[in-house]
C-alpha positions as CSV (number, residue, x, y, z in Angstrom):
1,M,90.8,138.6,92.4
2,S,92.4,137.7,89.1
3,R,93.0,134.1,88.1
4,K,96.8,134.8,88.0
5,T,96.7,136.1,91.6
6,L,94.7,133.1,92.8
7,V,97.2,130.6,91.2
8,I,100.1,132.4,93.0
9,I,98.3,132.3,96.3
10,L,97.5,128.6,95.9
11,A,101.1,127.8,95.0
12,I,102.5,129.7,98.0
13,A,100.0,127.8,100.3
14,L,101.2,124.5,98.8
15,V,104.9,125.3,99.4
16,L,104.2,126.4,102.9
17,G,102.3,123.2,103.7
18,I,105.1,121.0,102.3
19,G,107.6,123.0,104.2
20,L,105.7,122.6,107.5
21,T,105.5,118.9,107.1
22,Y,109.3,118.7,106.3
23,R,110.2,120.8,109.3
24,L,108.1,118.7,111.6
25,M,109.9,115.6,110.5
26,M,113.4,117.2,110.8
27,M,112.6,118.3,114.3
28,G,111.5,114.8,115.3
29,S,108.2,116.4,116.5
30,E,104.9,114.6,116.6
31,T,103.1,115.0,113.3
32,V,100.1,117.2,113.4
33,S,96.7,115.7,112.6
34,S,95.3,115.6,109.1
35,S,92.8,118.3,110.0
36,S,95.7,120.8,110.2
37,G,96.6,120.1,106.6
38,A,100.0,118.4,107.3
39,A,100.6,114.9,106.2
40,A,100.3,112.2,109.0
41,I,103.1,109.6,109.2
42,G,102.0,106.0,109.7
43,G,98.8,104.1,109.4
44,P,97.3,100.9,108.1
45,F,99.4,98.3,106.2
46,E,99.2,94.7,105.3
47,L,102.5,92.9,104.6
48,V,104.1,89.5,105.1
49,D,106.8,88.7,107.6
50,Q,109.9,86.5,107.4
51,N,107.9,83.5,108.5
52,G,105.3,84.0,105.7
53,Q,102.7,85.2,108.1
54,T,100.4,88.2,107.1
55,R,101.0,91.1,109.4
56,T,99.1,94.4,109.8
57,E,99.7,97.4,112.0
58,Q,97.3,95.9,114.5
59,D,99.7,93.1,115.3
60,F,102.1,95.6,116.8
61,R,99.7,97.5,119.0
62,G,100.7,97.8,122.7
63,K,104.4,98.0,121.8
64,Y,106.6,100.8,120.4
65,M,107.8,100.2,116.9
66,L,111.2,101.2,115.6
67,I,110.8,101.1,111.8
68,Y,113.2,101.4,108.9
69,F,112.4,101.2,105.2
70,G,115.1,99.7,102.9
71,Y,116.1,96.7,100.9
72,T,118.3,93.6,101.3
73,Y,120.5,94.4,98.3
74,C,121.5,97.7,99.8
75,P,125.3,97.9,99.8
76,D,125.8,100.3,102.8
77,V,123.1,102.6,104.1
78,C,120.5,100.0,105.0
79,P,122.8,97.6,106.9
80,T,124.4,100.5,108.7
81,E,121.1,101.8,109.9
82,L,119.8,98.4,110.8
83,Q,122.9,97.7,112.8
84,V,122.5,101.0,114.6
85,M,118.9,100.0,115.5
86,G,120.1,96.7,116.8
87,N,122.9,98.2,118.8
88,A,120.6,100.9,120.2
89,L,118.2,98.2,121.5
90,D,121.0,96.2,123.0
91,A,122.2,99.4,124.8
92,L,118.8,99.9,126.5
93,D,117.7,98.5,129.8
94,P,116.1,95.2,128.9
95,E,112.8,96.2,130.4
96,I,112.7,99.2,128.0
97,A,114.1,97.3,125.0
98,N,111.4,94.7,125.4
99,E,108.8,97.3,124.9
100,V,110.1,98.2,121.4
101,T,109.8,96.0,118.3
102,P,112.4,96.6,115.6
103,V,110.8,96.4,112.1
104,F,112.4,96.4,108.6
105,I,110.1,97.1,105.7
106,S,111.2,96.4,102.1
107,V,110.9,99.0,99.3
108,D,112.2,96.3,96.8
109,P,109.6,93.5,96.9
110,E,110.6,92.3,93.4
111,R,113.8,90.9,94.9
112,D,113.0,90.9,98.6
113,T,111.2,87.6,98.9
114,V,110.1,86.1,102.2
115,D,113.2,83.9,102.1
116,A,115.5,86.8,101.4
117,I,114.0,88.8,104.3
118,A,114.3,85.7,106.6
119,A,118.0,85.4,105.8
120,Y,118.6,89.1,106.2
121,V,117.0,90.4,109.4
122,P,118.6,88.0,111.9
123,H,122.0,89.7,111.2
124,F,120.8,92.9,112.9
125,H,118.7,91.8,115.9
126,E,117.1,88.6,117.1
127,R,113.7,90.3,117.5
128,M,113.7,92.2,114.3
129,V,110.6,91.7,112.2
130,G,111.1,91.8,108.4
131,L,108.2,92.7,106.2
132,T,107.7,92.5,102.5
133,G,104.7,91.8,100.2
134,T,103.4,92.5,96.7
135,L,104.4,95.6,94.9
136,E,101.0,97.1,95.7
137,Q,101.3,96.3,99.4
138,T,104.8,97.7,99.9
139,T,104.0,100.8,97.8
140,A,101.0,101.4,100.0
141,A,103.1,101.0,103.2
142,A,105.8,103.4,101.9
143,K,103.2,105.9,101.0
144,T,101.6,105.6,104.5
145,F,104.9,106.5,106.1
146,R,105.8,109.2,103.5
147,V,108.9,107.2,102.4
148,Y,110.5,108.2,99.1
149,Y,112.1,105.4,96.9
150,A,112.9,104.8,93.3
151,K,114.9,102.4,91.2
152,A,118.3,103.7,90.1
153,Y,120.2,102.1,87.2
154,A,123.8,102.6,86.3
155,D,124.5,104.4,83.0
156,G,123.9,102.0,80.1
157,E,122.2,99.4,82.3
158,A,119.0,97.9,80.8
159,K,115.9,99.1,82.6
160,D,114.6,95.5,82.8
161,S,117.8,94.3,84.5
162,D,117.9,93.1,88.1
163,A,121.2,95.1,88.6
164,Y,119.7,98.2,90.1
165,L,119.9,100.1,93.4
166,M,117.1,101.7,95.2
167,D,117.2,105.4,96.0
168,H,115.2,105.9,99.2
169,S,114.8,108.1,102.2
170,S,116.7,107.0,105.3
171,F,114.8,107.7,108.5
172,V,114.3,105.4,111.5
173,Y,110.7,106.0,112.8
174,L,109.7,105.6,116.4
175,M,106.0,104.8,116.6
176,G,103.8,104.8,119.7
177,R,101.9,101.9,121.3
178,D,98.8,103.1,119.4
179,G,100.7,103.2,116.1
180,S,101.0,107.0,116.1
181,F,104.2,108.7,115.0
182,I,106.4,110.0,117.8
183,R,109.7,111.0,116.3
184,H,112.3,110.0,113.8
185,F,116.1,109.5,113.9
186,N,118.2,110.9,111.0
187,Y,120.7,108.8,109.1
188,G,124.0,108.9,111.0
189,T,122.5,108.9,114.5
190,A,124.8,107.1,116.9
191,P,123.4,104.0,118.6
192,E,123.8,105.6,122.0
193,D,121.9,108.7,120.9
194,M,119.1,106.5,119.5
195,A,118.9,104.5,122.7
196,K,118.7,107.7,124.7
197,G,115.9,109.1,122.6
198,I,113.9,105.8,122.8
199,A,114.4,105.6,126.6
200,E,113.2,109.2,127.1
201,V,110.0,108.4,125.2
202,V,109.3,105.1,126.9
203,K,110.0,106.5,130.4
204,K,107.8,109.6,129.7
205,N,104.9,107.7,128.2
206,G,105.1,104.4,129.9
């Protein structure tokens, strides 16, 4: 086999692997294990909540987690999705809703301090946990959940300015009691549809 042919085969395999992972996310299917070659979603993290307490994924074991990655300076997408999360939980039977912890994780730790998070999350749900941390901690958490994000400056804006937006993926993840990925909800999902999806999972899995 020539070197050129080998390179082509490897390139095709890489594209197919990426495509499989993407399709699994879009279908809301459970992610396959790392042994299958597809990227897992979720895993260990260490961050700080709105009360200044260090939190890891282990603190949420035994409950479902409804997770959204965003930032407090977000003008529209983030508050919209967080409001949908809150409304979905309020639409659920209380016994089911109490089994789900809503979580907001910052992708903008330079501006999203503990105080900023503390002032932000209560607007969306009284039980919402807001998490931030150092740049290294939030980067690691985003990587664990396969979240894309990047700073976006307006034309002519200085790159060291605080006047920037964050481009980022906008999925709401539903994680199991053991921290495993169950499904995601796309941006634009209606609260009642999210509530229905959550209820189906909780009723099926207990």
